[in-house]
TORDRENVO-468900 format. One line per 5 residues: number of its first residue (from 1); their letters; for each residue x, y, z of C-alpha. Coordinates in Angstrom, 1 decimal, decimal comma. Last residue first. Layout:
N
NUM) A) X/Y/Z; ... .
***
This chain:
152
152) DSETA) 10,9/8,1/42,3; 9,9/6,2/39,1; 9,4/3,1/41,0; 6,7/4,9/42,8; 5,1/6,1/39,9 .
147) LVDSV) 4,9/3,1/38,3; 3,7/1,3/41,3; 0,4/4,1/41,7; 0,1/3,7/37,9; -0,4/-0,2/38,8 .
142) WKYFF) -2,3/0,4/41,0; -4,5/3,5/39,7; -5,8/1,0/37,0; -6,3/-2,3/38,8; -8,9/-0,3/41,5 .
137) EMKEV) -10,2/1,8/38,3; -10,9/-1,6/35,9; -11,8/-3,0/39,1; -15,0/-0,4/39,3; -16,0/-0,7/36,2 .
132) AWKTI) -16,3/-4,6/36,2; -18,1/-4,0/38,9; -20,6/-1,7/37,6; -20,3/-3,5/34,9; -21,4/-6,7/36,8 .
127) HDDIQ) -24,1/-4,7/38,7; -25,8/-3,3/35,4; -26,7/-6,1/33,8; -24,3/-8,4/31,8; -25,6/-12,1/30,7 .
122) MENPY) -22,6/-13,8/29,1; -22,4/-16,2/26,3; -25,8/-14,9/24,9; -24,5/-12,7/22,0; -20,5/-13,5/21,7 .
117) RVNVA) -18,3/-11,0/22,1; -18,8/-10,6/25,8; -17,3/-13,0/26,0; -14,1/-12,9/24,8; -12,1/-10,4/26,5 .
112) FDSMK) -14,9/-10,2/29,3; -14,1/-14,0/31,3; -10,4/-12,0/31,3; -11,8/-9,8/34,4; -13,0/-12,4/36,4 .
107) EAWER) -10,3/-14,5/36,7; -8,2/-11,0/37,4; -10,4/-11,0/40,3; -9,8/-13,7/41,5; -6,6/-12,3/41,1 .
102) MEETV) -7,2/-9,2/42,9; -8,7/-11,3/45,7; -5,8/-13,9/45,6; -3,2/-10,5/46,3; -1,2/-9,2/44,6 .
97) VVGRD) 1,6/-6,9/46,4; 4,3/-4,4/45,9; 6,2/-2,8/48,8; 9,9/-3,4/47,1; 10,5/-5,6/50,0 .
92) KLLIN) 7,9/-8,1/48,8; 9,9/-8,9/45,8; 8,3/-9,1/42,7; 9,0/-11,0/39,5; 7,1/-14,2/40,1 .
87) KIQSL) 3,8/-12,1/41,6; 4,2/-9,8/38,4; 3,6/-12,9/36,2; 1,0/-13,8/37,7; -0,4/-11,4/37,5 .
82) LFEID) -0,5/-11,9/34,2; -1,4/-15,2/34,5; -5,0/-13,8/36,0; -5,5/-11,0/33,3; -5,5/-14,2/30,8 .
77) HKQPL) -4,9/-11,9/27,2; -1,7/-13,8/26,8; 1,6/-12,6/24,3; 3,7/-12,6/27,4; 6,2/-10,0/27,4 .
72) GGQKG) 9,6/-10,5/27,2; 12,1/-13,9/28,4; 12,5/-12,0/31,7; 10,3/-9,4/33,2; 11,6/-6,2/33,0 .
67) LDVIL) 9,6/-4,1/35,7; 9,1/-1,4/33,7; 7,6/-4,5/30,6; 5,7/-6,0/33,3; 4,0/-2,8/34,9 .
62) AKIAK) 3,0/-2,0/30,9; 0,8/-5,1/30,6; -0,7/-5,0/33,8; -2,1/-1,4/32,3; -2,7/-2,6/29,4 .
57) ETAQE) -5,1/-6,0/31,0; -7,0/-3,5/33,1; -7,9/-1,2/29,7; -8,9/-4,1/27,5; -10,5/-6,4/30,3 .
52) CHYCI) -12,5/-2,5/31,4; -12,5/-2,1/27,6; -14,6/-5,2/27,1; -16,6/-3,9/29,7; -18,3/-1,1/28,3 .
47) IELPK) -18,7/-2,3/24,9; -20,8/-5,3/26,5; -22,9/-3,0/28,8; -23,9/-0,1/25,8; -25,5/1,5/27,8 .
42) PYYDG) -29,9/1,9/26,8; -30,1/4,7/26,5; -26,7/6,7/26,4; -25,8/9,9/29,2; -22,6/9,3/29,7 .
37) RYLHQ) -20,7/8,1/32,6; -20,3/4,2/32,1; -19,6/5,6/28,4; -17,7/8,2/29,0; -16,0/6,7/31,8 .
32) VLDYD) -15,2/3,5/29,5; -13,4/5,1/26,8; -11,4/7,2/29,2; -10,6/3,7/30,8; -9,8/2,2/27,1 .
27) EKAYK) -7,7/5,0/26,3; -5,9/5,1/29,7; -4,7/1,3/28,6; -3,5/2,4/25,4; -1,7/5,2/27,1 .
22) MWETV) -0,1/3,1/29,4; 1,5/0,9/27,0; 2,7/3,5/25,3; 4,7/5,0/28,6; 6,1/0,8/29,0 .
17) ERKRV) 7,3/0,6/26,1; 9,1/4,6/26,1; 10,6/3,2/29,9; 11,3/0,2/28,1; 13,0/1,7/25,5 .
12) QDDDP) 15,0/3,9/27,8; 16,5/1,6/30,0; 18,1/-0,6/26,9; 19,7/2,4/25,6; 21,0/3,3/29,2 .
7) TAQNN) 22,6/-0,4/29,2; 20,4/-3,0/30,5; 22,5/-5,4/32,7; 22,8/-9,4/32,1; 24,6/-9,3/29,6 .
2) SM) 27,8/-7,7/32,0; 29,0/-4,3/31,0 .
***
């Protein structure tokens, strides 16, 4: 076996790491659903947007691990950068495409990782929060669908 080929043990470790990243993403996803759809008043919009970013980032990191990016997982919290890593390692014949629109969404989502932690850095309203929840749901489903296809 050459040095570039994964061993069965490497494959198991990778699968466990993917599962862990998706577990973490699902925890943020579920928290968003609970806070956004719950009876809270006023809704904690900044917290919801922050966890939308977290769920999206963690799901995308799961996909990067699954794809076996050379050099390991980037220690970045910029979703657009993480998507570019996927785009760089994906082959179009695998049926997975990172669109320009997805990159634009990712750039906006990344703002929620830091800016919402500081008063007056971002003005979050119901419209922005709804957008963040919709994009989080999109990215989580997209990653889940790709992972399901990869395991078939």
